[in-house]
DSSP file (Angstrom, degrees, kcal/mol; ACC not computed):
  #  RESIDUE AA STRUCTURE BP1 BP2  ACC     N-H-->O    O-->H-N    N-H-->O    O-->H-N    TCO  KAPPA ALPHA  PHI   PSI    X-CA   Y-CA   Z-CA
    1    1 A M              0   0    0      0, 0.0     2,-0.2     0, 0.0     0, 0.0   0.000 360.0 360.0 360.0 133.0  187.2   65.8  140.7
    2    2 A R        -     0   0    0      1,-0.0     0, 0.0     0, 0.0     0, 0.0  -0.558 360.0-145.5 -81.5 142.7  184.2   63.5  140.1
    3    3 A I        -     0   0    0     -2,-0.2     2,-0.1     0, 0.0    -1,-0.0  -0.958  22.3-126.5-108.4 120.5  181.5   64.6  137.4
    4    4 A P        -     0   0    0      0, 0.0     2,-0.1     0, 0.0     0, 0.0  -0.379  28.2-106.2 -66.4 146.4  178.0   63.4  138.5
    5    5 A S        -     0   0    0      1,-0.1     0, 0.0     2,-0.1     0, 0.0  -0.442  20.0-160.9 -74.2 144.2  176.1   61.4  135.9
    6    6 A T        +     0   0    0     -2,-0.1    -1,-0.1     2,-0.1     0, 0.0   0.368  63.9 100.9-105.2   1.0  173.2   63.1  134.0
    7    7 A V  S    S-     0   0    0      1,-0.1     3,-0.1     3,-0.0    -2,-0.1  -0.768  78.1-120.5 -88.5 129.4  171.7   59.8  133.0
    8    8 A P        -     0   0    0      0, 0.0    -2,-0.1     0, 0.0    -1,-0.1  -0.274  40.4 -85.9 -67.3 154.7  168.7   58.8  135.1
    9    9 A A        -     0   0    0      1,-0.1     2,-0.4     0, 0.0     0, 0.0  -0.333  45.4-117.2 -61.4 140.1  169.0   55.5  136.9
   10   10 A I        -     0   0    0     -3,-0.1     2,-0.3     1,-0.0    -1,-0.1  -0.685  24.6-152.6 -86.4 129.1  167.9   52.5  134.9
   11   11 A T        -     0   0    0     -2,-0.4     2,-0.2     1,-0.0    -1,-0.0  -0.760  22.1-112.5 -96.5 144.5  164.9   50.5  136.1
   12   12 A S        -     0   0    0     -2,-0.3     2,-0.5     1,-0.0    -1,-0.0  -0.497  24.4-139.0 -77.8 147.5  164.6   47.0  135.4
   13   13 A V        -     0   0    0     -2,-0.2     2,-0.5     0, 0.0    -1,-0.0  -0.897  10.6-157.6-110.0 129.9  161.9   45.8  133.1
   14   14 A H        -     0   0    0     -2,-0.5     2,-0.2     0, 0.0    -2,-0.0  -0.922  15.6-174.9-109.7 127.8  159.9   42.7  133.9
   15   15 A G        -     0   0    0     -2,-0.5     2,-0.3     1,-0.1     3,-0.0  -0.484  26.4 -94.2-111.4-177.0  158.2   40.9  131.1
   16   16 A Q        -     0   0    0     -2,-0.2     2,-0.4     1,-0.0    -1,-0.1  -0.711  39.2-106.6 -96.2 150.8  155.9   38.0  130.6
   17   17 A K        -     0   0    0     -2,-0.3     2,-0.2     1,-0.1    -1,-0.0  -0.624  42.2-132.0 -70.8 125.1  157.0   34.6  129.8
   18   18 A L        -     0   0    0     -2,-0.4     2,-0.1     1,-0.1    -1,-0.1  -0.527  17.1-109.0 -86.7 151.8  156.1   34.0  126.1
   19   19 A K        -     0   0    0     -2,-0.2    -1,-0.1     1,-0.1     3,-0.1  -0.392  43.6 -90.7 -71.1 154.8  154.2   30.9  124.9
   20   20 A A        -     0   0    0      1,-0.1    -1,-0.1    -2,-0.1     2,-0.0  -0.386  52.7-101.7 -61.5 140.1  156.1   28.4  122.8
   21   21 A P        -     0   0    0      0, 0.0    -1,-0.1     0, 0.0     3,-0.0  -0.362  32.0-125.2 -64.0 140.0  155.8   29.3  119.1
   22   22 A T        -     0   0    0      1,-0.1     2,-0.1    -3,-0.1    -3,-0.0  -0.644  34.4-101.2 -82.5 146.4  153.3   27.2  117.2
   23   23 A P        -     0   0    0      0, 0.0    -1,-0.1     0, 0.0     0, 0.0  -0.424  27.1-162.0 -69.1 143.1  154.8   25.5  114.1
   24   24 A I        +     0   0    0     -2,-0.1     8,-2.9     8,-0.1     2,-0.6   0.576  64.5  89.3-101.4 -15.4  154.0   27.2  110.9
   25   25 A L  B     -A   31   0A   0      6,-0.2     6,-0.2     1,-0.2     3,-0.1  -0.767  47.6-177.0 -94.1 123.4  154.8   24.4  108.6
   26   26 A Q  S    S-     0   0    0      4,-1.2     2,-0.3    -2,-0.6    -1,-0.2   0.892  76.9 -16.6 -78.8 -44.6  151.9   22.0  107.8
   27   27 A S  S    S-     0   0    0      3,-1.2    -1,-0.2     0, 0.0     5,-0.1  -0.807  83.8 -83.6-142.8-172.3  154.1   19.8  105.8
   28   28 A E  S    S+     0   0    0     -2,-0.3    12,-0.1     1,-0.2     3,-0.0   0.769 125.2  37.7 -69.2 -21.5  157.4   20.0  104.2
   29   29 A N  S    S+     0   0    0     10,-0.1    11,-2.4    11,-0.1     2,-0.3   0.583 111.3  51.3-107.7 -15.3  156.0   21.7  101.1
   30   30 A T  B    S-B   39   0B   0      9,-0.2    -3,-1.2    10,-0.1    -4,-1.2  -0.927  70.6-123.0-132.0 154.4  153.2   24.1  102.3
   31   31 A L  B     -A   25   0A   0      7,-0.6     3,-0.4    -2,-0.3    -6,-0.2  -0.765  14.1-158.1 -91.3 133.6  152.7   26.8  104.8
   32   32 A A  S    S+     0   0    0     -8,-2.9    -7,-0.1    -2,-0.4    -1,-0.1   0.739  80.9  70.7 -80.0 -22.6  149.9   26.3  107.4
   33   33 A S  S    S+     0   0    0     -9,-0.6    -1,-0.2     3,-0.1    -8,-0.1   0.536  92.8  61.2 -78.4 -10.0  149.4   29.9  108.4
   34   34 A S    >   -     0   0    0     -3,-0.4     3,-0.5     1,-0.1    -3,-0.1  -0.954  65.3-148.8-123.3 134.0  147.8   30.9  105.1
   35   35 A P  T 3  S+     0   0    0      0, 0.0     2,-0.6     0, 0.0    -1,-0.1   0.785 104.7  54.5 -67.7 -24.4  144.6   29.6  103.5
   36   36 A H  T 3  S-     0   0    0     -3,-0.1     2,-0.1     2,-0.0    -3,-0.1  -0.517  87.8-175.7-103.6  61.0  146.3   30.4  100.1
   37   37 A S    <   -     0   0    0     -2,-0.6    -5,-0.1    -3,-0.5    -7,-0.0  -0.363  12.8-153.2 -69.9 136.0  149.4   28.4  100.8
   38   38 A E        -     0   0    0     -2,-0.1    -7,-0.6     1,-0.0     2,-0.1  -0.804  29.1-103.4-101.7 145.8  152.2   28.4   98.3
   39   39 A P  B >>  -B   30   0B   0      0, 0.0     3,-2.0     0, 0.0     4,-0.7  -0.434  32.0-121.8 -64.5 145.5  154.6   25.5   97.9
   40   40 A I  G >4 S+     0   0    0    -11,-2.4     3,-1.2     1,-0.3   -10,-0.1   0.849 110.5  64.9 -59.4 -32.9  157.9   26.5   99.7
   41   41 A S  G 34 S+     0   0    0    -12,-0.3    -1,-0.3     1,-0.3     4,-0.1   0.746  99.9  53.2 -65.2 -19.1  159.7   25.9   96.4
   42   42 A N  G <4 S+     0   0    0     -3,-2.0    -1,-0.3     2,-0.1    -2,-0.2   0.618  87.4  96.7 -90.7  -9.8  157.8   28.8   94.8
   43   43 A L  S << S-     0   0    0     -3,-1.2     2,-0.1    -4,-0.7    -3,-0.0  -0.468  90.7 -96.6 -71.8 150.2  158.7   31.2   97.6
   44   44 A S        -     0   0    0     -2,-0.1     2,-0.3     1,-0.0    -1,-0.1  -0.451  46.5-167.9 -68.5 139.0  161.7   33.5   96.8
   45   45 A K        -     0   0    0     -2,-0.1    -1,-0.0    -4,-0.1    -4,-0.0  -0.895  27.3-107.8-125.3 154.7  164.8   32.2   98.2
   46   46 A T        -     0   0    0     -2,-0.3     3,-0.1     1,-0.1     0, 0.0  -0.716  43.6-115.8 -79.5 129.6  168.2   33.7   98.6
   47   47 A P        -     0   0    0      0, 0.0    -1,-0.1     0, 0.0     3,-0.1  -0.366  38.1 -96.0 -67.9 151.6  170.6   32.1   96.1
   48   48 A P        -     0   0    0      0, 0.0     2,-0.4     0, 0.0    -3,-0.0  -0.321  39.5-107.1 -67.1 147.7  173.4   30.2   97.7
   49   49 A V        -     0   0    0     -3,-0.1     2,-0.6     1,-0.0    -3,-0.0  -0.628  35.1-158.9 -76.3 126.0  176.6   32.0   98.1
   50   50 A V        -     0   0    0     -2,-0.4     5,-0.0    -3,-0.1    -1,-0.0  -0.942  11.4-133.7-111.8 118.2  179.1   30.6   95.6
   51   51 A S     >  -     0   0    0     -2,-0.6     4,-2.3     1,-0.1     5,-0.2  -0.195  23.0-110.5 -67.7 163.5  182.7   31.1   96.2
   52   52 A F  H  > S+     0   0    0      1,-0.2     4,-2.3     2,-0.2     5,-0.2   0.888 120.0  50.5 -61.2 -40.2  185.2   32.3   93.7
   53   53 A L  H  > S+     0   0    0      2,-0.2     4,-2.6     1,-0.2    -1,-0.2   0.915 110.2  49.6 -66.0 -41.3  186.9   28.9   93.6
   54   54 A E  H  > S+     0   0    0      1,-0.2     4,-2.1     2,-0.2    -1,-0.2   0.872 112.3  48.1 -65.2 -39.1  183.5   27.1   93.1
   55   55 A R  H  X S+     0   0    0     -4,-2.3     4,-2.2     2,-0.2    -1,-0.2   0.903 112.7  47.8 -67.9 -39.2  182.6   29.5   90.2
   56   56 A L  H  X S+     0   0    0     -4,-2.3     4,-2.0     2,-0.2    -2,-0.2   0.914 111.2  49.9 -67.7 -42.9  185.9   29.0   88.6
   57   57 A R  H  X S+     0   0    0     -4,-2.6     4,-2.7     1,-0.2    -1,-0.2   0.928 111.1  51.2 -61.8 -45.2  185.7   25.2   88.9
   58   58 A E  H  X S+     0   0    0     -4,-2.1     4,-1.3     1,-0.2    -2,-0.2   0.909 109.8  48.9 -56.9 -45.7  182.2   25.4   87.3
   59   59 A L  H  < S+     0   0    0     -4,-2.2    -1,-0.2     1,-0.2    -2,-0.2   0.857 112.2  49.1 -65.3 -35.8  183.4   27.4   84.4
   60   60 A I  H >< S+     0   0    0     -4,-2.0     3,-1.4     1,-0.2    -2,-0.2   0.900 110.1  50.3 -69.5 -42.0  186.3   25.0   83.8
   61   61 A E  H 3< S+     0   0    0     -4,-2.7    -1,-0.2     1,-0.2    -2,-0.2   0.785 111.9  48.7 -67.0 -23.0  184.1   22.0   83.8
   62   62 A N  T 3< S+     0   0    0     -4,-1.3    -1,-0.2    -5,-0.2    -2,-0.2   0.136  75.4 134.1-105.9  22.7  181.7   23.6   81.4
   63   63 A L    <   -     0   0    0     -3,-1.4   101,-0.1     1,-0.1    -3,-0.1  -0.460  67.7 -98.2 -65.9 141.9  184.2   24.7   78.8
   64   64 A P    >   -     0   0    0      0, 0.0     3,-1.7     0, 0.0    -1,-0.1  -0.244  28.7-115.4 -61.4 151.2  183.0   23.7   75.3
   65   65 A N  T 3  S+     0   0    0      1,-0.3    -2,-0.1    -3,-0.1    -3,-0.0   0.722 110.2  67.4 -63.8 -22.3  184.4   20.6   73.8
   66   66 A D  T 3  S+     0   0    0      2,-0.1    -1,-0.3     0, 0.0    -3,-0.0   0.518  71.9 105.8 -80.8  -4.1  186.1   22.5   71.0
   67   67 A I  S <  S-     0   0    0     -3,-1.7    55,-0.1     1,-0.1    56,-0.1  -0.675  76.9-123.1 -72.5 117.5  188.5   24.2   73.5
   68   68 A P        -     0   0    0      0, 0.0    55,-2.8     0, 0.0     2,-0.3  -0.187  19.2-102.3 -68.5 157.2  191.8   22.5   72.9
   69   69 A E  B     -c  123   0C   0     53,-0.2    55,-0.2     1,-0.1     2,-0.0  -0.588  44.9-110.2 -74.4 136.5  193.9   20.7   75.5
   70   70 A A        -     0   0    0     53,-2.8    56,-0.2    -2,-0.3     2,-0.2  -0.315  32.5-161.3 -70.5 149.1  196.9   22.8   76.6
   71   71 A T    >   -     0   0    0     55,-0.2     3,-1.4    54,-0.1     6,-0.2  -0.605  40.4 -88.5-116.4-176.0  200.5   21.8   75.8
   72   72 A D  T 3  S+     0   0    0      1,-0.2    -2,-0.1    -2,-0.2     8,-0.0   0.669 125.1  58.5 -62.6 -17.0  203.8   22.7   77.2
   73   73 A Y  T 3  S+     0   0    0      4,-0.1    -1,-0.2     3,-0.0     2,-0.1   0.486  83.2 102.1 -97.5  -2.7  203.9   25.7   74.9
   74   74 A D  S X  S-     0   0    0     -3,-1.4     3,-1.4     1,-0.1     4,-0.3  -0.481  79.4-119.0 -77.9 150.3  200.6   27.3   76.2
   75   75 A Q  G >  S+     0   0    0      1,-0.3     3,-0.9     2,-0.1     4,-0.1   0.847 111.9  53.6 -61.2 -35.8  200.8   30.3   78.5
   76   76 A L  G >  S+     0   0    0     44,-0.3     3,-2.0     1,-0.2    -1,-0.3   0.573  82.6  91.1 -76.9  -7.6  199.0   28.6   81.3
   77   77 A A  G X   +     0   0    0     -3,-1.4     3,-2.4     1,-0.3     4,-0.3   0.787  70.0  74.1 -61.3 -26.6  201.4   25.7   81.3
   78   78 A I  G <  S+     0   0    0     -3,-0.9     3,-0.5    -4,-0.3    -1,-0.3   0.775  94.7  51.9 -58.9 -27.0  203.6   27.5   83.8
   79   79 A F  G <  S+     0   0    0     -3,-2.0    -1,-0.3     1,-0.2    -2,-0.2   0.367  83.4  93.1 -90.3   4.4  200.9   26.6   86.5
   80   80 A A  S <  S+     0   0    0     -3,-2.4    -1,-0.2    46,-0.2    -2,-0.1   0.755  75.7  70.1 -72.9 -22.4  200.9   22.8   85.6
   81   81 A G  S    S-     0   0    0     -3,-0.5    -3,-0.0    -4,-0.3     3,-0.0   0.111 107.4 -55.9 -80.7-161.8  203.5   21.9   88.2
   82   82 A H    >   -     0   0    0      1,-0.1     3,-1.9     2,-0.0     4,-0.2  -0.647  41.9-139.1 -79.9 129.2  203.2   21.8   91.9
   83   83 A P  G >  S+     0   0    0      0, 0.0     3,-2.1     0, 0.0     4,-0.3   0.768  96.2  75.7 -61.7 -21.8  202.0   25.2   93.3
   84   84 A E  G >  S+     0   0    0      1,-0.3     3,-1.7     2,-0.2    -2,-0.0   0.785  80.2  70.6 -56.5 -28.6  204.5   24.8   96.2
   85   85 A Q  G <  S+     0   0    0     -3,-1.9    -1,-0.3     1,-0.3    -3,-0.0   0.656 100.9  44.9 -65.8 -14.1  207.3   25.7   93.8
   86   86 A F  G <  S+     0   0    0     -3,-2.1     2,-0.3    -4,-0.2    -1,-0.3   0.384  98.4  96.7-103.5   1.2  206.0   29.3   93.7
   87   87 A D    <   -     0   0    0     -3,-1.7     3,-0.1    -4,-0.3    -3,-0.0  -0.686  51.7-168.3 -95.8 143.2  205.5   29.4   97.5
   88   88 A D    >   -     0   0    0     -2,-0.3     3,-2.4     3,-0.1    -3,-0.1  -0.907   6.6-163.5-124.3 101.7  208.0   30.8  100.0
   89   89 A P  T 3  S+     0   0    0      0, 0.0    -1,-0.1     0, 0.0     4,-0.1   0.708  86.1  66.3 -62.8 -17.9  207.0   29.8  103.4
   90   90 A A  T 3  S+     0   0    0      2,-0.1     2,-0.5    -3,-0.1    -3,-0.0   0.666  85.3  84.6 -72.8 -15.7  209.2   32.4  104.9
   91   91 A V  S <  S-     0   0    0     -3,-2.4    -3,-0.1     2,-0.0     5,-0.1  -0.753  87.2-119.8 -93.5 134.6  207.0   35.2  103.4
   92   92 A D    >>  -     0   0    0     -2,-0.5     3,-1.5     1,-0.1     4,-1.2  -0.379  22.6-116.2 -71.6 150.4  203.9   36.1  105.5
   93   93 A V  H 3> S+     0   0    0      1,-0.3     4,-0.7     2,-0.2     3,-0.2   0.827 114.8  62.2 -56.3 -36.1  200.6   35.5  103.7
   94   94 A S  H 34 S+     0   0    0      1,-0.2     4,-0.3     2,-0.1    -1,-0.3   0.747 112.7  35.5 -64.8 -23.7  199.9   39.2  103.9
   95   95 A D  H <> S+     0   0    0     -3,-1.5     4,-2.6     2,-0.1     5,-0.3   0.601  94.8  86.7-100.0 -14.5  202.9   39.9  101.8
   96   96 A L  H  X>S+     0   0    0     -4,-1.2     4,-2.1     1,-0.2     5,-1.5   0.877  85.8  54.7 -58.5 -42.9  202.7   36.8   99.5
   97   97 A W  I  <>S+     0   0    0     -4,-0.7     5,-2.7     1,-0.2     6,-0.5   0.950 115.2  38.0 -55.4 -54.8  200.4   38.5   96.9
   98   98 A E  I  45S+     0   0    0     -4,-0.3    -1,-0.2     1,-0.2    -2,-0.2   0.841 119.4  45.5 -69.8 -37.8  202.7   41.5   96.4
   99   99 A T  I  <5S-     0   0    0     -4,-2.6    -1,-0.2     3,-0.1    -2,-0.2   0.719 135.7 -11.5 -81.7 -21.9  206.0   39.7   96.5
  100  100 A S  I  X5S+     0   0    0     -4,-2.1     4,-2.2    -5,-0.3    -3,-0.2   0.581 120.1  55.5-140.3 -57.7  205.2   36.7   94.3
  101  101 A L  I  ><S+     0   0    0     -5,-1.5     4,-2.6     1,-0.2     5,-0.3   0.900 105.5  50.6 -60.5 -51.0  201.6   35.8   93.2
  102  102 A N  H  ><S+     0   0    0     -5,-2.7     4,-2.8     1,-0.2    -1,-0.2   0.921 113.8  45.9 -58.6 -47.0  200.5   39.1   91.5
  103  103 A Q  H  > S+     0   0    0     -6,-0.5     4,-2.4     2,-0.2    -1,-0.2   0.934 111.1  53.2 -59.1 -45.2  203.7   39.2   89.4
  104  104 A R  H  X S+     0   0    0     -4,-2.2     4,-0.9     1,-0.2    -2,-0.2   0.935 114.4  40.5 -60.5 -47.1  203.4   35.6   88.5
  105  105 A L  H  X S+     0   0    0     -4,-2.6     4,-3.4     1,-0.2     3,-0.5   0.879 112.6  55.8 -68.9 -35.7  199.8   36.1   87.2
  106  106 A K  H  X S+     0   0    0     -4,-2.8     4,-1.8    -5,-0.3    -2,-0.2   0.845 101.9  58.2 -63.1 -35.1  200.7   39.4   85.6
  107  107 A S  H  < S+     0   0    0     -4,-2.4    -1,-0.2    -5,-0.2    -2,-0.2   0.813 120.2  28.2 -66.6 -29.2  203.5   37.6   83.6
  108  108 A V  H  < S+     0   0    0     -4,-0.9    -2,-0.2    -3,-0.5    -1,-0.2   0.847 133.8  29.6 -99.8 -41.4  200.9   35.3   82.1
  109  109 A L  H >< S-     0   0    0     -4,-3.4     3,-0.9     1,-0.3     2,-0.3   0.574  91.9-142.4 -96.6 -12.0  197.6   37.4   82.1
  110  110 A G  T 3<  -     0   0    0     -4,-1.8    -1,-0.3    -5,-0.4    -2,-0.2  -0.623  68.3 -30.6  78.2-146.4  199.1   40.9   81.8
  111  111 A W  T 3  S-     0   0    0     -2,-0.3    -1,-0.2    -4,-0.1    -5,-0.1   0.506  93.7-105.3 -83.4  -5.8  197.1   43.4   83.8
  112  112 A G  S <  S+     0   0    0     -3,-0.9    43,-0.3     2,-0.2    44,-0.2   0.342 106.2  59.4 104.4  -7.1  194.0   41.4   83.3
  113  113 A R  S    S+     0   0    0     42,-0.1     2,-0.2    41,-0.1     4,-0.1   0.561  82.1  83.8-125.5 -19.9  192.1   43.4   80.8
  114  114 A E  S    S+     0   0    0     -5,-0.2    -2,-0.2     2,-0.1    41,-0.0  -0.490  77.6  18.1 -88.1 158.2  194.3   43.7   77.7
  115  115 A G  S    S-     0   0    0     -2,-0.2     2,-1.0     1,-0.1     3,-0.1   0.019  99.4 -59.0  79.9 172.2  194.6   41.3   74.9
  116  116 A N    >   -     0   0    0      1,-0.2     3,-1.3     2,-0.0     4,-0.2  -0.812  47.6-177.3 -89.6  95.3  192.3   38.4   73.8
  117  117 A V  G >> S+     0   0    0     -2,-1.0     3,-1.3     1,-0.3     4,-0.5   0.672  74.7  77.3 -76.5 -12.2  192.3   36.2   76.9
  118  118 A T  G >4 S+     0   0    0      1,-0.3     3,-0.9     2,-0.2    -1,-0.3   0.843  85.2  64.4 -62.0 -29.6  190.2   33.7   74.9
  119  119 A D  G <4 S+     0   0    0     -3,-1.3    -1,-0.3     1,-0.2    -2,-0.2   0.702 102.2  46.9 -66.6 -19.2  193.4   32.7   73.3
  120  120 A I  G <4 S+     0   0    0     -3,-1.3     2,-0.6    -4,-0.2   -44,-0.3   0.506  82.2 107.2-101.1  -0.9  194.9   31.4   76.5
  121  121 A I    <<  +     0   0    0     -3,-0.9     2,-0.3    -4,-0.5     6,-0.0  -0.650  45.3 156.2 -75.9 117.4  191.9   29.4   77.7
  122  122 A R        -     0   0    0     -2,-0.6     6,-2.5     2,-0.1   -53,-0.2  -0.946  37.9-112.2-138.5 159.3  192.8   25.8   77.3
  123  123 A R  B     +c   69   0C   0    -55,-2.8   -53,-2.8    -2,-0.3     3,-0.3  -0.418  65.6  26.7 -85.9 166.1  191.7   22.5   78.9
  124  124 A G  S > >S-     0   0    0      1,-0.2     3,-1.8   -55,-0.2     5,-1.5  -0.034 101.2 -41.4  86.6-179.5  193.7   20.2   81.2
  125  125 A R  T 3 5S+     0   0    0      1,-0.3    -1,-0.2     4,-0.2     8,-0.1   0.764 135.1  47.6 -61.6 -29.6  196.5   20.2   83.6
  126  126 A K  T 3 5S+     0   0    0     -3,-0.3    -1,-0.3   -56,-0.2   -55,-0.2   0.294 121.7  36.5 -93.7   6.1  198.6   22.5   81.5
  127  127 A G  T X>5S-     0   0    0     -3,-1.8     4,-1.7   -57,-0.2     3,-0.5   0.000 127.3 -20.6-124.7-129.7  195.6   24.9   81.0
  128  128 A M  H 3>5S+     0   0    0     -6,-2.5     4,-2.7     1,-0.2     5,-0.2   0.806 129.6  58.7 -65.0 -32.1  192.8   26.0   83.3
  129  129 A D  H 3><S+     0   0    0     -5,-1.5     4,-2.2     1,-0.2    -1,-0.2   0.898 106.5  47.7 -67.0 -36.6  193.1   23.0   85.6
  130  130 A G  H <> S+     0   0    0     -6,-1.0     4,-2.1    -3,-0.5    -2,-0.2   0.917 112.3  48.9 -65.4 -43.7  196.6   23.9   86.5
  131  131 A L  H  X S+     0   0    0     -4,-1.7     4,-2.6     1,-0.2     5,-0.2   0.907 111.7  50.9 -59.3 -43.8  195.7   27.5   87.0
  132  132 A Y  H  X S+     0   0    0     -4,-2.7     4,-2.7     1,-0.2    -2,-0.2   0.908 109.9  48.5 -62.1 -43.5  192.8   26.3   89.3
  133  133 A N  H  X S+     0   0    0     -4,-2.2     4,-2.0     2,-0.2    -1,-0.2   0.866 110.3  52.9 -66.5 -36.4  195.1   24.1   91.3
  134  134 A F  H  X S+     0   0    0     -4,-2.1     4,-1.9     2,-0.2    -2,-0.2   0.955 113.3  42.5 -59.7 -51.9  197.6   27.0   91.7
  135  135 A I  H  X S+     0   0    0     -4,-2.6     4,-2.5     1,-0.2     5,-0.3   0.921 113.0  54.1 -62.4 -44.8  194.7   29.3   93.1
  136  136 A K  H  X>S+     0   0    0     -4,-2.7     4,-2.5     1,-0.2     5,-0.6   0.892 108.0  49.4 -59.6 -41.8  193.3   26.6   95.2
  137  137 A Y  I  X>S+     0   0    0     -4,-2.0     4,-1.5     1,-0.2     5,-1.1   0.935 113.5  43.9 -65.4 -45.4  196.6   26.0   96.9
  138  138 A F  I  <5S+     0   0    0     -4,-1.9     6,-2.6     3,-0.2    -2,-0.2   0.828 117.9  45.1 -72.1 -32.1  197.3   29.6   97.7
  139  139 A T  I  <5S+     0   0    0     -4,-2.5     4,-0.3     4,-0.2    -2,-0.2   0.916 127.2  26.3 -74.9 -45.3  193.7   30.3   98.9
  140  140 A I  I  <5S+     0   0    0     -4,-2.5    -3,-0.2    -5,-0.3    -2,-0.2   0.966 129.4  36.1 -86.6 -55.5  193.3   27.1  101.1
  141  141 A K  I  <<S+     0   0    0     -4,-1.5    -3,-0.2    -5,-0.6    -4,-0.1   0.888 133.4  24.3 -65.0 -42.6  196.9   26.1  102.1
  142  142 A R  S   <S-     0   0    0     -5,-1.1    -1,-0.2    -4,-0.1    -3,-0.2   0.581  99.1-123.5-107.6 -11.7  198.3   29.6  102.5
  143  143 A G        +     0   0    0     -4,-0.3    -4,-0.2    -6,-0.3     2,-0.2   0.719  46.4 163.5  81.4  19.3  195.2   31.7  103.2
  144  144 A V        -     0   0    0     -6,-2.6    -1,-0.2    -9,-0.1     2,-0.1  -0.500  48.5 -97.9 -72.4 141.8  195.5   34.3  100.4
  145  145 A S    >>  -     0   0    0     -2,-0.2     4,-1.0     1,-0.1     3,-0.8  -0.395  17.4-141.0 -67.7 132.6  192.2   36.1   99.9
  146  146 A E  H 3> S+     0   0    0      1,-0.2     4,-2.9     2,-0.2     5,-0.2   0.798  99.4  69.5 -56.7 -31.0  190.1   34.8   97.1
  147  147 A D  H 3> S+     0   0    0      1,-0.2     4,-2.4     2,-0.2    -1,-0.2   0.856  93.4  55.9 -55.5 -40.1  189.2   38.4   96.3
  148  148 A L  H <> S+     0   0    0     -3,-0.8     4,-1.7     2,-0.2    -1,-0.2   0.928 112.1  40.6 -62.5 -46.3  192.7   39.1   95.1
  149  149 A F  H  X S+     0   0    0     -4,-1.0     4,-2.4     1,-0.2    -2,-0.2   0.899 112.0  57.1 -71.0 -38.1  192.6   36.3   92.5
  150  150 A E  H  X S+     0   0    0     -4,-2.9     4,-0.7     1,-0.2    -2,-0.2   0.907 106.7  48.4 -61.9 -40.5  189.0   37.1   91.6
  151  151 A G  H >< S+     0   0    0     -4,-2.4     3,-0.6     1,-0.2     4,-0.4   0.928 114.2  46.3 -63.5 -43.7  190.0   40.7   90.7
  152  152 A K  H 3< S+     0   0    0     -4,-1.7     4,-0.3    -5,-0.2    -2,-0.2   0.823 120.3  39.0 -67.0 -31.7  193.0   39.5   88.6
  153  153 A L  H 3X S+     0   0    0     -4,-2.4     4,-2.9     1,-0.2     5,-0.2   0.343  82.1 101.8-104.5   7.7  190.9   36.8   86.8
  154  154 A S  H <X S+     0   0    0     -4,-0.7     4,-2.2    -3,-0.6     5,-0.2   0.917  84.6  48.1 -61.7 -42.1  187.6   38.6   86.3
  155  155 A H  H  > S+     0   0    0     -4,-0.4     4,-2.1   -43,-0.3    -1,-0.2   0.945 113.5  48.2 -61.6 -47.2  188.3   39.3   82.6
  156  156 A L  H  > S+     0   0    0     -4,-0.3     4,-1.8     1,-0.2    -2,-0.2   0.923 111.6  49.4 -55.8 -47.1  189.4   35.7   82.0
  157  157 A M  H  X S+     0   0    0     -4,-2.9     4,-2.3     1,-0.2    -1,-0.2   0.822 107.9  53.2 -66.8 -33.6  186.3   34.4   83.7
  158  158 A S  H  X S+     0   0    0     -4,-2.2     4,-1.7    -5,-0.2    -1,-0.2   0.891 107.9  51.6 -64.7 -38.7  184.1   36.6   81.7
  159  159 A A  H  X S+     0   0    0     -4,-2.1     4,-0.9     2,-0.2    -2,-0.2   0.847 108.3  52.1 -64.2 -35.9  185.7   35.3   78.6
  160  160 A M  H >X S+     0   0    0     -4,-1.8     3,-0.7     1,-0.2     4,-0.6   0.924 107.1  53.0 -66.1 -46.1  185.0   31.7   79.8
  161  161 A E  H >< S+     0   0    0     -4,-2.3     3,-1.0     1,-0.2    -2,-0.2   0.881 105.8  53.8 -57.0 -40.6  181.3   32.6   80.4
  162  162 A K  H 3< S+     0   0    0     -4,-1.7    -1,-0.2     1,-0.2    -2,-0.2   0.776 100.3  61.6 -68.9 -23.9  181.0   33.8   76.8
  163  163 A L  H <<        0   0    0     -4,-0.9    -1,-0.2    -3,-0.7    -2,-0.2   0.691 360.0 360.0 -73.0 -18.3  182.3   30.6   75.5
  164  164 A R    <<        0   0    0     -3,-1.0    -1,-0.2    -4,-0.6    -2,-0.1   0.515 360.0 360.0 -60.9 360.0  179.4   28.5   77.0
């Protein structure tokens, strides 16, 4: 059995063709539409979105000079090799975090909040650079979400910010 529609028939709407917009910029630095023009650089802007990897790289590059270079005996030295050694291409990216990466990070960083993480911050390939390369490999090459790493490393990154 068919049920009749209770919605009235739609009528088409015809509008007017709009004029082309007039440019509002008088020059690259001022707005023409206002007699009290502000330089564009003074207008509030949305800050650029910085990815987790970019933020981590910036923190590493700005570590104070008194942070020592990592050695084979430092906790982060485990990440100094090729990240591929921790990868299993047979494991789907959606399972990779739970089956491998989270445990690897937990073995070095703990649960992420306990202990003095400042003690593990070191410069170089066997330090923060190695950890960065590890994370970069798994986020870019394997597609693991940066959010997972960000959650795990937030305490470490906060400690790095305090060192500045």
